[in-house]
PDB file of N, H, CA, C and O in Angstrom:
ATOM      1  N   UNK A   1      98.985 111.941 104.203  1.00  0.00           N
ATOM      2  CA  UNK A   1     100.213 112.092 103.253  1.00  0.00           C
ATOM      3  C   UNK A   1     100.402 113.474 102.916  1.00  0.00           C
ATOM      4  O   UNK A   1      99.463 114.172 102.534  1.00  0.00           O
ATOM      5  N   UNK A   2     101.531 113.882 103.037  1.00  0.00           N
ATOM      6  H   UNK A   2     102.294 113.314 103.348  1.00  0.00           H
ATOM      7  CA  UNK A   2     101.920 115.279 102.595  1.00  0.00           C
ATOM      8  C   UNK A   2     101.990 115.551 101.123  1.00  0.00           C
ATOM      9  O   UNK A   2     102.467 114.668 100.410  1.00  0.00           O
ATOM     10  N   UNK A   3     101.598 116.596 100.618  1.00  0.00           N
ATOM     11  H   UNK A   3     101.210 117.314 101.198  1.00  0.00           H
ATOM     12  CA  UNK A   3     101.661 116.759  98.976  1.00  0.00           C
ATOM     13  C   UNK A   3     103.126 116.350  98.408  1.00  0.00           C
ATOM     14  O   UNK A   3     103.223 115.732  97.347  1.00  0.00           O
ATOM     15  N   UNK A   4     104.232 116.718  99.154  1.00  0.00           N
ATOM     16  H   UNK A   4     104.153 117.219 100.016  1.00  0.00           H
ATOM     17  CA  UNK A   4     105.502 116.439  98.567  1.00  0.00           C
ATOM     18  C   UNK A   4     105.892 114.970  98.717  1.00  0.00           C
ATOM     19  O   UNK A   4     106.983 114.605  98.278  1.00  0.00           O
ATOM     20  N   UNK A   5     104.953 113.989  99.392  1.00  0.00           N
ATOM     21  H   UNK A   5     104.067 114.285  99.749  1.00  0.00           H
ATOM     22  CA  UNK A   5     105.293 112.700  99.466  1.00  0.00           C
ATOM     23  C   UNK A   5     104.357 111.836  98.506  1.00  0.00           C
ATOM     24  O   UNK A   5     104.475 110.620  98.348  1.00  0.00           O
ATOM     25  N   UNK A   6     103.407 112.655  97.887  1.00  0.00           N
ATOM     26  H   UNK A   6     103.312 113.642  98.015  1.00  0.00           H
ATOM     27  CA  UNK A   6     102.550 111.906  97.070  1.00  0.00           C
ATOM     28  C   UNK A   6     103.322 111.231  95.840  1.00  0.00           C
ATOM     29  O   UNK A   6     104.249 111.787  95.251  1.00  0.00           O
ATOM     30  N   UNK A   7     102.852 110.035  95.545  1.00  0.00           N
ATOM     31  H   UNK A   7     102.099 109.583  96.023  1.00  0.00           H
ATOM     32  CA  UNK A   7     103.627 109.194  94.461  1.00  0.00           C
ATOM     33  C   UNK A   7     103.301 109.925  93.117  1.00  0.00           C
ATOM     34  O   UNK A   7     102.262 110.555  92.919  1.00  0.00           O
ATOM     35  N   UNK A   8     104.274 109.768  92.257  1.00  0.00           N
ATOM     36  H   UNK A   8     105.118 109.256  92.418  1.00  0.00           H
ATOM     37  CA  UNK A   8     104.193 110.309  90.918  1.00  0.00           C
ATOM     38  C   UNK A   8     103.527 109.455  90.062  1.00  0.00           C
ATOM     39  O   UNK A   8     102.758 109.854  89.188  1.00  0.00           O
ATOM     40  N   UNK A   9     103.829 108.129  90.308  1.00  0.00           N
ATOM     41  H   UNK A   9     104.454 107.805  91.018  1.00  0.00           H
ATOM     42  CA  UNK A   9     103.199 107.136  89.213  1.00  0.00           C
ATOM     43  C   UNK A   9     102.842 105.823  90.067  1.00  0.00           C
ATOM     44  O   UNK A   9     103.428 104.747  89.950  1.00  0.00           O
ATOM     45  N   UNK A  10     101.809 106.088  90.921  1.00  0.00           N
ATOM     46  H   UNK A  10     101.333 106.962  91.016  1.00  0.00           H
ATOM     47  CA  UNK A  10     101.228 104.736  91.601  1.00  0.00           C
ATOM     48  C   UNK A  10     100.760 103.773  90.871  1.00  0.00           C
ATOM     49  O   UNK A  10     100.220 104.060  89.802  1.00  0.00           O
ATOM     50  N   UNK A  11     100.855 102.583  91.242  1.00  0.00           N
ATOM     51  H   UNK A  11     101.294 102.349  92.109  1.00  0.00           H
ATOM     52  CA  UNK A  11     100.331 101.523  90.427  1.00  0.00           C
ATOM     53  C   UNK A  11     100.039 100.238  91.427  1.00  0.00           C
ATOM     54  O   UNK A  11     100.595 100.042  92.508  1.00  0.00           O
ATOM     55  N   UNK A  12      99.160  99.518  90.882  1.00  0.00           N
ATOM     56  H   UNK A  12      98.709  99.677  90.004  1.00  0.00           H
ATOM     57  CA  UNK A  12      98.792  98.108  91.699  1.00  0.00           C
ATOM     58  C   UNK A  12      99.621  97.006  91.017  1.00  0.00           C
ATOM     59  O   UNK A  12      99.649  96.914  89.790  1.00  0.00           O
ATOM     60  N   UNK A  13     100.253  96.222  91.776  1.00  0.00           N
ATOM     61  H   UNK A  13     100.230  96.296  92.773  1.00  0.00           H
ATOM     62  CA  UNK A  13     100.960  95.127  91.179  1.00  0.00           C
ATOM     63  C   UNK A  13     100.471  93.832  91.863  1.00  0.00           C
ATOM     64  O   UNK A  13      99.944  93.909  92.973  1.00  0.00           O
ATOM     65  N   UNK A  14     100.619  92.701  91.271  1.00  0.00           N
ATOM     66  H   UNK A  14     101.047  92.638  90.369  1.00  0.00           H
ATOM     67  CA  UNK A  14     100.192  91.514  91.872  1.00  0.00           C
ATOM     68  C   UNK A  14     101.465  90.758  92.434  1.00  0.00           C
ATOM     69  O   UNK A  14     102.426  90.541  91.697  1.00  0.00           O
ATOM     70  N   UNK A  15     101.445  90.411  93.603  1.00  0.00           N
ATOM     71  H   UNK A  15     100.664  90.588  94.202  1.00  0.00           H
ATOM     72  CA  UNK A  15     102.521  89.651  94.283  1.00  0.00           C
ATOM     73  C   UNK A  15     102.519  88.174  93.879  1.00  0.00           C
ATOM     74  O   UNK A  15     101.692  87.769  93.062  1.00  0.00           O
ATOM     75  N   UNK A  16     103.401  87.383  94.416  1.00  0.00           N
ATOM     76  H   UNK A  16     104.073  87.712  95.079  1.00  0.00           H
ATOM     77  CA  UNK A  16     103.515  85.932  93.991  1.00  0.00           C
ATOM     78  C   UNK A  16     102.143  85.214  94.340  1.00  0.00           C
ATOM     79  O   UNK A  16     101.782  84.246  93.670  1.00  0.00           O
ATOM     80  N   UNK A  17     101.435  85.664  95.321  1.00  0.00           N
ATOM     81  H   UNK A  17     101.729  86.450  95.864  1.00  0.00           H
ATOM     82  CA  UNK A  17     100.188  85.022  95.623  1.00  0.00           C
ATOM     83  C   UNK A  17      98.976  85.703  94.972  1.00  0.00           C
ATOM     84  O   UNK A  17      97.834  85.498  95.382  1.00  0.00           O
ATOM     85  N   UNK A  18      99.241  86.475  94.002  1.00  0.00           N
ATOM     86  H   UNK A  18     100.169  86.642  93.669  1.00  0.00           H
ATOM     87  CA  UNK A  18      98.177  87.135  93.371  1.00  0.00           C
ATOM     88  C   UNK A  18      97.322  88.175  94.052  1.00  0.00           C
ATOM     89  O   UNK A  18      96.221  88.517  93.620  1.00  0.00           O
ATOM     90  N   UNK A  19      97.908  88.676  95.180  1.00  0.00           N
ATOM     91  H   UNK A  19      98.802  88.397  95.531  1.00  0.00           H
ATOM     92  CA  UNK A  19      97.244  89.767  95.900  1.00  0.00           C
ATOM     93  C   UNK A  19      97.827  91.118  95.296  1.00  0.00           C
ATOM     94  O   UNK A  19      98.979  91.263  94.886  1.00  0.00           O
ATOM     95  N   UNK A  20      96.972  91.939  95.313  1.00  0.00           N
ATOM     96  H   UNK A  20      96.037  91.822  95.645  1.00  0.00           H
ATOM     97  CA  UNK A  20      97.153  93.352  94.775  1.00  0.00           C
ATOM     98  C   UNK A  20      98.005  94.272  95.742  1.00  0.00           C
ATOM     99  O   UNK A  20      97.520  94.362  96.870  1.00  0.00           O
ATOM    100  N   UNK A  21      99.090  94.919  95.542  1.00  0.00           N
ATOM    101  H   UNK A  21      99.484  94.846  94.626  1.00  0.00           H
ATOM    102  CA  UNK A  21      99.914  95.701  96.347  1.00  0.00           C
ATOM    103  C   UNK A  21     100.097  96.903  95.679  1.00  0.00           C
ATOM    104  O   UNK A  21     100.197  96.929  94.452  1.00  0.00           O
ATOM    105  N   UNK A  22     100.156  97.998  96.433  1.00  0.00           N
ATOM    106  H   UNK A  22     100.074  97.976  97.429  1.00  0.00           H
ATOM    107  CA  UNK A  22     100.503  99.398  95.944  1.00  0.00           C
ATOM    108  C   UNK A  22     101.947  99.574  95.776  1.00  0.00           C
ATOM    109  O   UNK A  22     102.687  99.230  96.698  1.00  0.00           O
ATOM    110  N   UNK A  23     102.397 100.041  94.767  1.00  0.00           N
ATOM    111  H   UNK A  23     101.796 100.320  94.018  1.00  0.00           H
ATOM    112  CA  UNK A  23     103.783 100.409  94.622  1.00  0.00           C
ATOM    113  C   UNK A  23     103.781 101.912  94.169  1.00  0.00           C
ATOM    114  O   UNK A  23     103.324 102.310  93.098  1.00  0.00           O
ATOM    115  N   UNK A  24     104.328 102.648  95.092  1.00  0.00           N
ATOM    116  H   UNK A  24     104.699 102.325  95.963  1.00  0.00           H
ATOM    117  CA  UNK A  24     104.469 104.143  94.761  1.00  0.00           C
ATOM    118  C   UNK A  24     105.395 104.702  94.021  1.00  0.00           C
ATOM    119  O   UNK A  24     105.162 105.778  93.471  1.00  0.00           O
ATOM    120  N   UNK A  25     106.571 104.082  93.887  1.00  0.00           N
ATOM    121  H   UNK A  25     106.761 103.207  94.334  1.00  0.00           H
ATOM    122  CA  UNK A  25     107.701 104.664  93.059  1.00  0.00           C
ATOM    123  C   UNK A  25     108.097 105.994  93.615  1.00  0.00           C
ATOM    124  O   UNK A  25     107.997 106.238  94.817  1.00  0.00           O
ATOM    125  N   UNK A  26     108.510 106.787  92.808  1.00  0.00           N
ATOM    126  H   UNK A  26     108.591 106.589  91.831  1.00  0.00           H
ATOM    127  CA  UNK A  26     109.267 108.047  93.279  1.00  0.00           C
ATOM    128  C   UNK A  26     108.107 109.003  93.568  1.00  0.00           C
ATOM    129  O   UNK A  26     106.987 108.831  93.088  1.00  0.00           O
ATOM    130  N   UNK A  27     108.432 110.025  94.383  1.00  0.00           N
ATOM    131  H   UNK A  27     109.342 110.165  94.773  1.00  0.00           H
ATOM    132  CA  UNK A  27     107.324 110.995  94.789  1.00  0.00           C
ATOM    133  C   UNK A  27     107.202 111.936  93.712  1.00  0.00           C
ATOM    134  O   UNK A  27     108.004 111.979  92.779  1.00  0.00           O
ATOM    135  N   UNK A  28     106.057 112.802  93.848  1.00  0.00           N
ATOM    136  H   UNK A  28     105.405 112.766  94.606  1.00  0.00           H
ATOM    137  CA  UNK A  28     105.775 113.663  92.839  1.00  0.00           C
ATOM    138  C   UNK A  28     106.667 114.895  92.950  1.00  0.00           C
ATOM    139  O   UNK A  28     106.890 115.587  91.957  1.00  0.00           O
ATOM    140  N   UNK A  29     107.156 115.163  94.092  1.00  0.00           N
ATOM    141  H   UNK A  29     106.974 114.601  94.899  1.00  0.00           H
ATOM    142  CA  UNK A  29     108.233 116.201  94.261  1.00  0.00           C
ATOM    143  C   UNK A  29     109.611 115.804  93.568  1.00  0.00           C
ATOM    144  O   UNK A  29     110.285 116.623  92.943  1.00  0.00           O
ATOM    145  N   UNK A  30     109.939 114.562  93.727  1.00  0.00           N
ATOM    146  H   UNK A  30     109.392 113.897  94.235  1.00  0.00           H
ATOM    147  CA  UNK A  30     111.208 114.195  93.033  1.00  0.00           C
ATOM    148  C   UNK A  30     111.066 114.157  91.546  1.00  0.00           C
ATOM    149  O   UNK A  30     112.021 114.455  90.828  1.00  0.00           O
ATOM    150  N   UNK A  31     109.825 113.775  91.027  1.00  0.00           N
ATOM    151  H   UNK A  31     109.050 113.533  91.610  1.00  0.00           H
ATOM    152  CA  UNK A  31     109.604 113.749  89.622  1.00  0.00           C
ATOM    153  C   UNK A  31     109.701 115.309  88.941  1.00  0.00           C
ATOM    154  O   UNK A  31     110.321 115.600  87.917  1.00  0.00           O
ATOM    155  N   UNK A  32     108.972 116.154  89.736  1.00  0.00           N
ATOM    156  H   UNK A  32     108.469 115.918  90.567  1.00  0.00           H
ATOM    157  CA  UNK A  32     108.990 117.689  89.456  1.00  0.00           C
ATOM    158  C   UNK A  32     110.561 118.048  89.341  1.00  0.00           C
ATOM    159  O   UNK A  32     110.998 118.558  88.309  1.00  0.00           O
ATOM    160  N   UNK A  33     111.298 117.791  90.324  1.00  0.00           N
ATOM    161  H   UNK A  33     110.943 117.377  91.162  1.00  0.00           H
ATOM    162  CA  UNK A  33     112.750 118.279  90.455  1.00  0.00           C
ATOM    163  C   UNK A  33     113.516 117.721  89.283  1.00  0.00           C
ATOM    164  O   UNK A  33     114.265 118.450  88.633  1.00  0.00           O
ATOM    165  N   UNK A  34     113.340 116.386  88.984  1.00  0.00           N
ATOM    166  H   UNK A  34     112.732 115.794  89.513  1.00  0.00           H
ATOM    167  CA  UNK A  34     114.018 115.778  87.891  1.00  0.00           C
ATOM    168  C   UNK A  34     113.655 116.368  86.585  1.00  0.00           C
ATOM    169  O   UNK A  34     114.466 116.340  85.660  1.00  0.00           O
ATOM    170  N   UNK A  35     112.364 116.957  86.439  1.00  0.00           N
ATOM    171  H   UNK A  35     111.705 116.980  87.191  1.00  0.00           H
ATOM    172  CA  UNK A  35     112.133 117.655  85.136  1.00  0.00           C
ATOM    173  C   UNK A  35     112.832 119.123  85.176  1.00  0.00           C
ATOM    174  O   UNK A  35     113.322 119.635  84.170  1.00  0.00           O
ATOM    175  N   UNK A  36     112.821 119.668  86.311  1.00  0.00           N
ATOM    176  H   UNK A  36     112.422 119.252  87.128  1.00  0.00           H
ATOM    177  CA  UNK A  36     113.507 121.022  86.475  1.00  0.00           C
ATOM    178  C   UNK A  36     114.944 120.817  86.265  1.00  0.00           C
ATOM    179  O   UNK A  36     115.475 121.632  85.510  1.00  0.00           O
ATOM    180  N   UNK A  37     115.655 119.941  86.749  1.00  0.00           N
ATOM    181  H   UNK A  37     115.224 119.278  87.362  1.00  0.00           H
ATOM    182  CA  UNK A  37     117.004 119.828  86.688  1.00  0.00           C
ATOM    183  C   UNK A  37     117.464 119.550  85.179  1.00  0.00           C
ATOM    184  O   UNK A  37     118.525 120.022  84.769  1.00  0.00           O
ATOM    185  N   UNK A  38     116.688 118.821  84.420  1.00  0.00           N
ATOM    186  H   UNK A  38     115.827 118.438  84.753  1.00  0.00           H
ATOM    187  CA  UNK A  38     116.916 118.614  82.968  1.00  0.00           C
ATOM    188  C   UNK A  38     117.011 119.933  82.260  1.00  0.00           C
ATOM    189  O   UNK A  38     117.884 120.154  81.421  1.00  0.00           O
ATOM    190  N   UNK A  39     116.065 120.837  82.625  1.00  0.00           N
ATOM    191  H   UNK A  39     115.356 120.658  83.307  1.00  0.00           H
ATOM    192  CA  UNK A  39     116.090 122.174  81.953  1.00  0.00           C
ATOM    193  C   UNK A  39     117.288 123.081  82.444  1.00  0.00           C
ATOM    194  O   UNK A  39     117.950 123.766  81.665  1.00  0.00           O
ATOM    195  N   UNK A  40     117.502 123.024  83.783  1.00  0.00           N
ATOM    196  H   UNK A  40     116.965 122.467  84.416  1.00  0.00           H
ATOM    197  CA  UNK A  40     118.563 123.730  84.415  1.00  0.00           C
ATOM    198  C   UNK A  40     120.057 123.221  83.712  1.00  0.00           C
ATOM    199  O   UNK A  40     120.935 124.021  83.387  1.00  0.00           O
ATOM    200  N   UNK A  41     120.148 121.956  83.570  1.00  0.00           N
ATOM    201  H   UNK A  41     119.435 121.306  83.833  1.00  0.00           H
ATOM    202  CA  UNK A  41     121.485 121.674  82.955  1.00  0.00           C
ATOM    203  C   UNK A  41     121.623 122.057  81.614  1.00  0.00           C
ATOM    204  O   UNK A  41     122.743 122.311  81.171  1.00  0.00           O
ATOM    205  N   UNK A  42     120.474 122.139  80.813  1.00  0.00           N
ATOM    206  H   UNK A  42     119.565 121.933  81.173  1.00  0.00           H
ATOM    207  CA  UNK A  42     120.631 122.741  79.477  1.00  0.00           C
ATOM    208  C   UNK A  42     120.696 124.076  79.395  1.00  0.00           C
ATOM    209  O   UNK A  42     121.176 124.574  78.377  1.00  0.00           O
ATOM    210  N   UNK A  43     120.222 124.900  80.458  1.00  0.00           N
ATOM    211  H   UNK A  43     119.832 124.495  81.285  1.00  0.00           H
ATOM    212  CA  UNK A  43     120.374 126.284  80.493  1.00  0.00           C
ATOM    213  C   UNK A  43     121.546 126.906  81.457  1.00  0.00           C
ATOM    214  O   UNK A  43     121.405 127.828  82.260  1.00  0.00           O
ATOM    215  N   UNK A  44     122.491 126.319  81.231  1.00  0.00           N
ATOM    216  H   UNK A  44     122.605 125.570  80.578  1.00  0.00           H
ATOM    217  CA  UNK A  44     123.748 126.828  82.089  1.00  0.00           C
ATOM    218  C   UNK A  44     123.850 128.247  81.969  1.00  0.00           C
ATOM    219  O   UNK A  44     124.078 128.917  82.976  1.00  0.00           O
ATOM    220  N   UNK A  45     123.697 128.811  80.781  1.00  0.00           N
ATOM    221  H   UNK A  45     123.512 128.267  79.963  1.00  0.00           H
ATOM    222  CA  UNK A  45     124.148 130.194  80.554  1.00  0.00           C
ATOM    223  C   UNK A  45     123.244 131.084  81.532  1.00  0.00           C
ATOM    224  O   UNK A  45     123.756 132.132  81.924  1.00  0.00           O
ATOM    225  N   UNK A  46     122.083 130.802  81.920  1.00  0.00           N
ATOM    226  H   UNK A  46     121.667 129.950  81.601  1.00  0.00           H
ATOM    227  CA  UNK A  46     121.148 131.545  82.802  1.00  0.00           C
ATOM    228  C   UNK A  46     121.516 131.411  84.243  1.00  0.00           C
ATOM    229  O   UNK A  46     121.083 132.205  85.077  1.00  0.00           O
ATOM    230  N   UNK A  47     122.312 130.417  84.551  1.00  0.00           N
ATOM    231  H   UNK A  47     122.664 129.772  83.873  1.00  0.00           H
ATOM    232  CA  UNK A  47     122.749 130.236  85.893  1.00  0.00           C
ATOM    233  C   UNK A  47     124.221 130.814  86.150  1.00  0.00           C
ATOM    234  O   UNK A  47     124.596 131.091  87.289  1.00  0.00           O
ATOM    235  N   UNK A  48     124.946 130.962  85.136  1.00  0.00           N
ATOM    236  H   UNK A  48     124.641 130.738  84.210  1.00  0.00           H
ATOM    237  CA  UNK A  48     126.237 131.320  85.190  1.00  0.00           C
ATOM    238  C   UNK A  48     127.137 130.072  85.275  1.00  0.00           C
ATOM    239  O   UNK A  48     126.628 128.983  85.540  1.00  0.00           O
ATOM    240  N   UNK A  49     128.525 130.203  85.048  1.00  0.00           N
ATOM    241  H   UNK A  49     128.939 131.088  84.832  1.00  0.00           H
ATOM    242  CA  UNK A  49     129.253 128.967  84.894  1.00  0.00           C
ATOM    243  C   UNK A  49     129.882 128.649  86.220  1.00  0.00           C
ATOM    244  O   UNK A  49     130.651 127.693  86.328  1.00  0.00           O
ATOM    245  N   UNK A  50     129.567 129.442  87.250  1.00  0.00           N
ATOM    246  H   UNK A  50     128.943 130.218  87.161  1.00  0.00           H
ATOM    247  CA  UNK A  50     130.187 129.205  88.612  1.00  0.00           C
ATOM    248  C   UNK A  50     129.268 128.213  89.484  1.00  0.00           C
ATOM    249  O   UNK A  50     129.577 127.933  90.642  1.00  0.00           O
ATOM    250  N   UNK A  51     128.097 127.688  88.843  1.00  0.00           N
ATOM    251  H   UNK A  51     127.846 127.916  87.902  1.00  0.00           H
ATOM    252  CA  UNK A  51     127.273 126.960  89.772  1.00  0.00           C
ATOM    253  C   UNK A  51     127.662 125.502  89.641  1.00  0.00           C
ATOM    254  O   UNK A  51     127.980 125.011  88.558  1.00  0.00           O
ATOM    255  N   UNK A  52     127.629 124.874  90.697  1.00  0.00           N
ATOM    256  H   UNK A  52     127.371 125.273  91.577  1.00  0.00           H
ATOM    257  CA  UNK A  52     128.028 123.458  90.654  1.00  0.00           C
ATOM    258  C   UNK A  52     126.749 122.614  90.593  1.00  0.00           C
ATOM    259  O   UNK A  52     125.647 123.157  90.510  1.00  0.00           O
ATOM    260  N   UNK A  53     126.894 121.337  90.634  1.00  0.00           N
ATOM    261  H   UNK A  53     127.789 120.896  90.701  1.00  0.00           H
ATOM    262  CA  UNK A  53     125.715 120.357  90.487  1.00  0.00           C
ATOM    263  C   UNK A  53     124.834 120.462  91.726  1.00  0.00           C
ATOM    264  O   UNK A  53     123.630 120.233  91.604  1.00  0.00           O
ATOM    265  N   UNK A  54     125.431 120.843  93.097  1.00  0.00           N
ATOM    266  H   UNK A  54     126.408 121.028  93.196  1.00  0.00           H
ATOM    267  CA  UNK A  54     124.593 120.825  94.144  1.00  0.00           C
ATOM    268  C   UNK A  54     123.785 122.010  94.109  1.00  0.00           C
ATOM    269  O   UNK A  54     122.656 121.988  94.598  1.00  0.00           O
ATOM    270  N   UNK A  55     124.305 123.151  93.521  1.00  0.00           N
ATOM    271  H   UNK A  55     125.222 123.169  93.123  1.00  0.00           H
ATOM    272  CA  UNK A  55     123.477 124.331  93.362  1.00  0.00           C
ATOM    273  C   UNK A  55     122.312 124.098  92.488  1.00  0.00           C
ATOM    274  O   UNK A  55     121.191 124.512  92.783  1.00  0.00           O
ATOM    275  N   UNK A  56     122.560 123.473  91.472  1.00  0.00           N
ATOM    276  H   UNK A  56     123.471 123.137  91.233  1.00  0.00           H
ATOM    277  CA  UNK A  56     121.531 123.207  90.376  1.00  0.00           C
ATOM    278  C   UNK A  56     120.393 122.198  91.108  1.00  0.00           C
ATOM    279  O   UNK A  56     119.178 122.391  91.066  1.00  0.00           O
ATOM    280  N   UNK A  57     121.021 121.156  91.741  1.00  0.00           N
ATOM    281  H   UNK A  57     122.008 120.999  91.775  1.00  0.00           H
ATOM    282  CA  UNK A  57     119.774 120.325  92.550  1.00  0.00           C
ATOM    283  C   UNK A  57     119.087 121.147  93.387  1.00  0.00           C
ATOM    284  O   UNK A  57     117.864 121.013  93.358  1.00  0.00           O
ATOM    285  N   UNK A  58     119.591 122.051  94.207  1.00  0.00           N
ATOM    286  H   UNK A  58     120.584 122.159  94.231  1.00  0.00           H
ATOM    287  CA  UNK A  58     118.913 122.735  95.111  1.00  0.00           C
ATOM    288  C   UNK A  58     117.938 123.692  94.497  1.00  0.00           C
ATOM    289  O   UNK A  58     116.812 123.899  94.950  1.00  0.00           O
ATOM    290  N   UNK A  59     118.464 124.277  93.403  1.00  0.00           N
ATOM    291  H   UNK A  59     119.379 124.108  93.036  1.00  0.00           H
ATOM    292  CA  UNK A  59     117.424 125.095  92.534  1.00  0.00           C
ATOM    293  C   UNK A  59     116.284 124.194  91.992  1.00  0.00           C
ATOM    294  O   UNK A  59     115.157 124.689  92.026  1.00  0.00           O
ATOM    295  N   UNK A  60     116.420 122.946  91.500  1.00  0.00           N
ATOM    296  H   UNK A  60     117.336 122.544  91.472  1.00  0.00           H
ATOM    297  CA  UNK A  60     115.434 122.121  91.039  1.00  0.00           C
ATOM    298  C   UNK A  60     114.468 121.795  92.058  1.00  0.00           C
ATOM    299  O   UNK A  60     113.272 121.749  91.769  1.00  0.00           O
ATOM    300  N   UNK A  61     114.929 121.538  93.362  1.00  0.00           N
ATOM    301  H   UNK A  61     115.901 121.575  93.597  1.00  0.00           H
ATOM    302  CA  UNK A  61     113.917 121.303  94.336  1.00  0.00           C
ATOM    303  C   UNK A  61     113.093 122.653  94.789  1.00  0.00           C
ATOM    304  O   UNK A  61     111.984 122.557  95.315  1.00  0.00           O
ATOM    305  N   UNK A  62     113.643 123.745  94.575  1.00  0.00           N
ATOM    306  H   UNK A  62     114.544 123.823  94.149  1.00  0.00           H
ATOM    307  CA  UNK A  62     112.857 125.015  94.825  1.00  0.00           C
ATOM    308  C   UNK A  62     111.792 125.131  93.805  1.00  0.00           C
ATOM    309  O   UNK A  62     110.680 125.573  94.090  1.00  0.00           O
ATOM    310  N   UNK A  63     112.136 124.721  92.568  1.00  0.00           N
ATOM    311  H   UNK A  63     113.040 124.362  92.336  1.00  0.00           H
ATOM    312  CA  UNK A  63     110.993 124.778  91.421  1.00  0.00           C
ATOM    313  C   UNK A  63     110.064 123.677  91.786  1.00  0.00           C
ATOM    314  O   UNK A  63     108.864 123.936  91.685  1.00  0.00           O
ATOM    315  N   UNK A  64     110.412 122.484  92.197  1.00  0.00           N
ATOM    316  H   UNK A  64     111.387 122.273  92.280  1.00  0.00           H
ATOM    317  CA  UNK A  64     109.447 121.396  92.513  1.00  0.00           C
ATOM    318  C   UNK A  64     108.483 121.871  93.590  1.00  0.00           C
ATOM    319  O   UNK A  64     107.270 121.679  93.504  1.00  0.00           O
ATOM    320  N   UNK A  65     109.096 122.529  94.657  1.00  0.00           N
ATOM    321  H   UNK A  65     110.082 122.684  94.726  1.00  0.00           H
ATOM    322  CA  UNK A  65     108.341 123.018  95.816  1.00  0.00           C
ATOM    323  C   UNK A  65     107.344 124.083  95.333  1.00  0.00           C
ATOM    324  O   UNK A  65     106.185 124.087  95.750  1.00  0.00           O
ATOM    325  N   UNK A  66     107.804 124.985  94.452  1.00  0.00           N
ATOM    326  H   UNK A  66     108.745 124.981  94.114  1.00  0.00           H
ATOM    327  CA  UNK A  66     106.820 125.961  94.009  1.00  0.00           C
ATOM    328  C   UNK A  66     105.749 125.404  93.037  1.00  0.00           C
ATOM    329  O   UNK A  66     104.669 125.987  92.936  1.00  0.00           O
ATOM    330  N   UNK A  67     106.045 124.213  92.271  1.00  0.00           N
ATOM    331  H   UNK A  67     106.922 123.740  92.354  1.00  0.00           H
ATOM    332  CA  UNK A  67     105.105 123.641  91.562  1.00  0.00           C
ATOM    333  C   UNK A  67     103.959 123.116  92.342  1.00  0.00           C
ATOM    334  O   UNK A  67     102.777 123.314  92.063  1.00  0.00           O
ATOM    335  N   UNK A  68     104.521 122.260  93.588  1.00  0.00           N
ATOM    336  H   UNK A  68     105.481 122.098  93.815  1.00  0.00           H
ATOM    337  CA  UNK A  68     103.485 121.711  94.444  1.00  0.00           C
ATOM    338  C   UNK A  68     102.732 122.755  95.315  1.00  0.00           C
ATOM    339  O   UNK A  68     101.600 122.548  95.753  1.00  0.00           O
ATOM    340  N   UNK A  69     103.337 123.727  95.502  1.00  0.00           N
ATOM    341  H   UNK A  69     104.256 123.896  95.146  1.00  0.00           H
ATOM    342  CA  UNK A  69     102.474 124.897  96.150  1.00  0.00           C
ATOM    343  C   UNK A  69     101.544 125.525  95.395  1.00  0.00           C
ATOM    344  O   UNK A  69     100.482 125.865  95.918  1.00  0.00           O
ATOM    345  N   UNK A  70     101.799 125.768  94.075  1.00  0.00           N
ATOM    346  H   UNK A  70     102.661 125.492  93.650  1.00  0.00           H
ATOM    347  CA  UNK A  70     100.718 126.185  93.216  1.00  0.00           C
ATOM    348  C   UNK A  70      99.638 125.116  92.954  1.00  0.00           C
ATOM    349  O   UNK A  70      98.457 125.449  92.856  1.00  0.00           O
ATOM    350  N   UNK A  71     100.009 123.916  92.846  1.00  0.00           N
ATOM    351  H   UNK A  71     100.968 123.645  92.925  1.00  0.00           H
ATOM    352  CA  UNK A  71      99.139 122.871  92.666  1.00  0.00           C
ATOM    353  C   UNK A  71      98.137 122.771  93.825  1.00  0.00           C
ATOM    354  O   UNK A  71      96.989 122.390  93.596  1.00  0.00           O
ATOM    355  N   UNK A  72      98.497 123.067  94.934  1.00  0.00           N
ATOM    356  H   UNK A  72      99.429 123.376  95.120  1.00  0.00           H
ATOM    357  CA  UNK A  72      97.622 122.844  96.229  1.00  0.00           C
ATOM    358  C   UNK A  72      96.741 124.178  96.473  1.00  0.00           C
ATOM    359  O   UNK A  72      95.874 124.223  97.345  1.00  0.00           O
ATOM    360  N   UNK A  73      97.012 125.125  95.722  1.00  0.00           N
ATOM    361  H   UNK A  73      97.716 125.087  95.014  1.00  0.00           H
ATOM    362  CA  UNK A  73      96.202 126.438  95.914  1.00  0.00           C
ATOM    363  C   UNK A  73      94.675 126.211  95.358  1.00  0.00           C
ATOM    364  O   UNK A  73      94.401 125.525  94.373  1.00  0.00           O
ATOM    365  N   UNK A  74      93.857 126.826  96.070  1.00  0.00           N
ATOM    366  H   UNK A  74      94.080 127.383  96.869  1.00  0.00           H
ATOM    367  CA  UNK A  74      92.464 126.675  95.555  1.00  0.00           C
ATOM    368  C   UNK A  74      92.158 127.304  94.220  1.00  0.00           C
ATOM    369  O   UNK A  74      92.753 128.337  93.913  1.00  0.00           O
ATOM    370  N   UNK A  75      91.397 126.836  93.511  1.00  0.00           N
ATOM    371  H   UNK A  75      90.914 125.997  93.760  1.00  0.00           H
ATOM    372  CA  UNK A  75      91.127 127.586  92.106  1.00  0.00           C
ATOM    373  C   UNK A  75      90.033 128.361  92.199  1.00  0.00           C
ATOM    374  O   UNK A  75      89.658 129.019  91.229  1.00  0.00           O
TER     375      UNK A  75
END
């Protein structure tokens, strides 16, 4: 599994027959991008007023990819 596909909040759930199943939920990349977009929406002044929602979304994923890249670097 690539790092950008890793689940943000994995959990085990029981199905109707009480078997455990893995539920991944959103990817860690999507969660990081969601955190970034929240800040980008609040900081419109740093982006300028001519940025549209798609521009902000692309920037959010750039931040998410940067976070994942740093996370994967050896310490």
